[in-house]
C-alpha positions in Angstrom: -52.8 -24.9 52.2 -52.6 -23.3 55.8 -55.4 -21.2 57.6 -53.4 -18.4 60.1 -54.7 -16.2 62.3 -52.3 -12.6 63.0 -52.9 -9.5 65.0 -52.7 -6.2 62.5 -53.2 -3.3 64.9 -55.2 -4.5 67.7 -57.4 -7.2 65.8 -56.7 -10.5 64.7 -56.2 -11.3 60.7 -57.5 -14.5 59.2 -55.6 -15.4 55.9 -54.6 -18.3 54.3 -51.3 -19.7 52.8 -51.9 -21.1 49.5 -47.9 -21.9 49.6 -45.7 -22.0 46.9 -42.1 -21.1 46.4 -40.6 -18.0 45.4 -41.7 -14.3 45.3 -44.1 -13.6 47.5 -48.5 -12.6 45.7 -50.8 -10.9 48.9 -54.5 -11.3 47.4 -57.1 -8.9 48.5 -61.2 -9.1 47.8 -63.7 -7.2 47.1 -66.3 -6.1 49.3 -68.1 -8.8 50.5 -66.0 -11.6 49.6 -63.0 -13.6 51.3 -59.8 -15.0 51.1 -61.2 -17.9 49.4 -62.3 -16.4 46.6 -58.8 -16.2 44.8 -59.0 -20.8 45.2 -58.6 -20.7 41.6 -56.1 -18.0 40.9 -53.7 -19.5 44.0 -54.1 -23.4 42.7 -52.1 -22.2 39.3 -49.9 -19.4 40.7 -47.9 -21.2 43.2 -45.7 -23.2 41.0 -43.8 -19.7 40.6 -45.0 -17.8 43.5 -45.8 -17.8 47.1 -49.0 -17.2 47.6 -51.1 -15.5 50.5 -54.5 -14.2 50.6 -56.4 -12.2 53.4 -59.6 -11.4 54.6 -60.2 -7.9 55.5 -61.2 -7.1 58.6 -64.8 -7.5 58.6 -64.6 -9.5 56.7 -64.0 -13.9 56.9 -62.9 -15.3 59.6 -61.1 -12.1 60.3 -62.2 -10.0 63.5 -65.1 -8.0 63.5 -64.3 -4.5 65.5 -66.6 -1.6 65.3 -65.6 0.5 63.3 -62.1 1.0 61.2 -63.7 0.1 58.1 -62.3 2.2 55.6 -59.5 2.1 52.8 -56.3 3.7 54.8 -57.1 1.1 57.8 -56.9 -1.8 55.5 -53.6 -0.1 53.9 -52.7 -0.2 57.6 -53.9 -3.7 58.3 -51.5 -4.8 54.9 -48.8 -3.4 56.3 -49.1 -5.3 59.5 -49.2 -8.3 57.7 -46.3 -8.3 55.2 -44.1 -6.7 58.5 -45.4 -9.8 60.5 -43.9 -11.9 57.5 -40.5 -10.1 57.2 -40.9 -9.5 53.4 -39.1 -6.1 52.2 -41.1 -6.3 49.1 -44.7 -8.3 47.7 -46.6 -8.2 44.9 -50.1 -6.7 45.4 -53.2 -8.1 43.6 -56.3 -6.8 44.8 -59.4 -6.9 43.3 -62.5 -4.8 43.6 -62.4 -3.2 47.0 -59.0 -4.9 47.3 -58.1 -2.9 44.0 -58.8 0.4 45.4 -56.8 -1.0 48.5 -53.8 -1.7 45.9 -53.8 1.9 44.7 -53.6 3.5 48.2 -51.1 0.9 49.1 -49.0 1.8 45.5 -49.4 5.5 46.9 -48.0 5.1 50.5 -45.4 2.4 50.6 -44.2 1.8 47.4 -40.5 0.8 48.8 -42.9 -2.3 49.9 -44.2 -3.2 46.2 -42.5 -4.7 43.1 -45.4 -4.7 41.2 -49.5 -4.1 41.7 -52.0 -6.0 40.0 -55.7 -4.3 39.7 -58.5 -6.1 38.9 -61.8 -4.7 37.7 -61.6 -1.9 40.4 -59.6 1.0 41.5 -61.1 3.8 40.1 -64.5 6.2 41.6 -67.5 4.2 41.9 -70.0 4.6 40.4 -73.5 5.5 41.7 -75.4 2.8 39.2 -72.8 -0.1 40.8 -74.0 0.1 44.3 -77.3 -0.6 42.9 -75.8 -3.5 41.3 -74.6 -4.7 44.1 -77.4 -4.9 46.4 -77.9 -8.0 46.2 -74.7 -9.1 47.0 -75.2 -7.1 50.9 -78.4 -7.5 51.5 -77.8 -11.4 51.6 -75.2 -10.7 54.9 -78.1 -10.8 57.3 -80.1 -13.7 55.7 -80.4 -16.6 57.5 -80.9 -20.1 55.6 -82.0 -23.2 56.5 -79.1 -25.2 55.3 -75.8 -24.5 52.9 -77.7 -26.3 50.5 -80.4 -23.4 50.0 -78.0 -21.2 50.5 -76.1 -22.4 47.5 -79.4 -23.1 45.0 -80.2 -19.2 46.3 -76.7 -18.1 45.0 -76.9 -20.2 41.7 -79.9 -18.2 40.5 -77.8 -15.0 40.9 -76.5 -13.9 36.8 -73.1 -13.1 37.9 -72.3 -16.8 38.9 -73.8 -18.5 35.6 -70.2 -20.0 35.2 -70.8 -22.8 38.5 -68.2 -24.6 39.3 -66.3 -26.4 42.1 -64.1 -23.0 42.9 -67.3 -20.3 43.5 -68.5 -23.8 45.6 -65.5 -23.5 48.2 -65.6 -19.4 48.1 -69.1 -19.5 49.3 -68.9 -22.6 51.7 -66.3 -19.8 53.5 -68.6 -17.1 53.2 -70.7 -18.3 55.6 -71.3 -19.5 59.1 -72.1 -23.3 59.5 -74.0 -23.8 62.8 -75.3 -26.3 64.9 -78.7 -26.4 63.9 -77.8 -26.9 60.1 -78.3 -23.2 59.5 -76.2 -20.7 58.2 -75.4 -17.3 57.5 -73.0 -15.1 55.8 -69.1 -13.6 58.0 -69.0 -10.7 56.4 -70.3 -7.8 58.9 -73.4 -5.8 57.1 -72.4 -2.8 59.1 -68.8 -3.2 58.5 -69.9 -2.9 54.8 -72.5 0.3 54.9 -69.5 2.0 56.9 -66.5 1.0 53.8 -69.4 2.2 51.3 -70.1 5.2 53.0 -66.5 6.4 52.9 -65.2 5.2 49.0 -67.5 8.3 48.6 -65.4 10.7 49.9 -61.8 9.5 49.6 -59.6 11.0 46.7 -59.4 7.5 45.2 -57.7 10.0 41.4 -55.0 11.5 44.3 -53.0 8.0 44.9 -52.4 7.8 40.9 -50.4 10.5 41.3 -48.0 9.2 44.1 -47.8 5.6 41.9 -44.5 4.5 40.1 -44.5 0.4 39.9 -45.1 -1.1 36.7 -48.9 -1.9 37.3 -51.1 -4.5 35.4 -55.0 -3.7 35.0 -57.2 -6.3 34.4 -60.9 -5.4 33.1 -64.1 -7.2 32.5 -65.9 -6.4 29.8 -69.2 -7.7 31.0 -68.5 -6.6 34.2 -72.2 -6.3 35.4 -73.8 -8.1 32.4 -76.1 -4.8 31.3 -73.5 -2.9 28.8 -73.5 0.2 30.6 -72.4 -0.5 34.3 -68.5 -1.2 35.0 -66.6 -0.9 38.0 -64.3 0.6 35.7 -65.0 1.8 32.2 -62.0 0.8 29.6 -61.6 4.7 29.1 -60.7 5.3 32.6 -58.1 2.3 32.1 -56.6 3.2 29.3 -56.4 6.9 30.7 -54.4 5.2 33.5 -52.1 3.3 31.2 -51.0 6.3 29.2 -50.1 8.2 32.9 -48.5 5.2 35.0 -45.2 4.1 34.4 -44.7 0.7 33.3 -48.4 0.1 32.9 -50.2 -2.5 31.1 -54.4 -3.1 30.6 -55.5 -6.1 29.7 -59.4 -7.3 28.6 -60.5 -10.9 30.2 -62.9 -12.0 27.6 -66.2 -11.9 28.5 -65.3 -11.8 32.2 -68.0 -9.9 34.7 -66.8 -8.7 37.4 -66.8 -11.6 39.5 -66.2 -14.8 37.0 -62.7 -12.5 36.3 -61.6 -14.4 39.1 -63.9 -17.1 39.8 -63.5 -19.0 36.6 -61.9 -22.3 36.1 -60.2 -20.9 32.7 -57.0 -19.5 32.3 -56.5 -16.2 30.5 -56.2 -13.6 33.7 -53.5 -16.1 35.2 -51.8 -16.6 31.8 -52.2 -12.9 31.8 -50.6 -11.9 35.2 -48.0 -14.3 34.8 -46.9 -12.5 31.9 -46.5 -9.1 33.3 -44.7 -10.5 36.2 -42.8 -12.3 34.1 -42.1 -8.9 31.5 -41.7 -6.8 34.9 -39.0 -8.8 37.1 -36.0 -7.7 36.4 -37.2 -3.9 36.7 -35.1 -2.7 39.8 -36.6 0.7 42.0 -34.2 2.2 43.5 -35.6 5.4 44.8 -39.3 6.6 46.1 -41.2 9.0 46.5 -41.6 10.1 50.0 -44.9 8.9 51.6 -47.4 11.7 51.6 -49.2 12.4 54.4 -52.7 13.5 52.3 -53.2 10.3 50.7 
């Protein structure tokens, strides 16, 4: 595993190269996360694929410019990453906000993707979700006296009830470790607030009219652990499955919006591998031209 910084659209983006050989999978995290969110997934994919994970601008160890926090800008940033590595095509895998960006990227640059994997995200966000993610946003400005105190606070969050070493590694990467021992999240709160504002006016459904590549839709049935708030409803995923060519829908048993990635158990990775194996020989020779309205 190697850390790397590259210049993309005038800013420095940090990414983690997990290694591996074969086709490249680019992993894109959610609203307040970072590249280390993918540790448990990458560990089980590098036997067959090369895995890269990006810190979106404003998060992790990427630069935090004053503006530019919206899906279209992230789409252009990711294109620069793909070009930097000289990759003709990649597999795109995104969670939550990363799934929304994936839908945008697949619509704008279909010729640069071979397959698309969207994990518990990718559609217009229900207003109730914003209330559910408030604790994750509120922590961004908080300074904790030490990392142990920070971890103890994170363990109180019911979404991390399946605590494991991957969760702990993710939170270690989440914070600045200061000389006095105190810690604070690396995520820029201003970036997140700008992102949320932009999401409310972005025509997400428009992206799906232009997606023509094999797509895997993965769903967390216990998304926000109340039985009524979902990042994506099962019905919406099933509608998309029927309208997207070469698409598959899979429910990840008992998963919530966070554990669907951070769990030590292997259903998600098993489903990803099966989908990639099943679609490996598909070849698409023509793509719609990029729509400027997207």
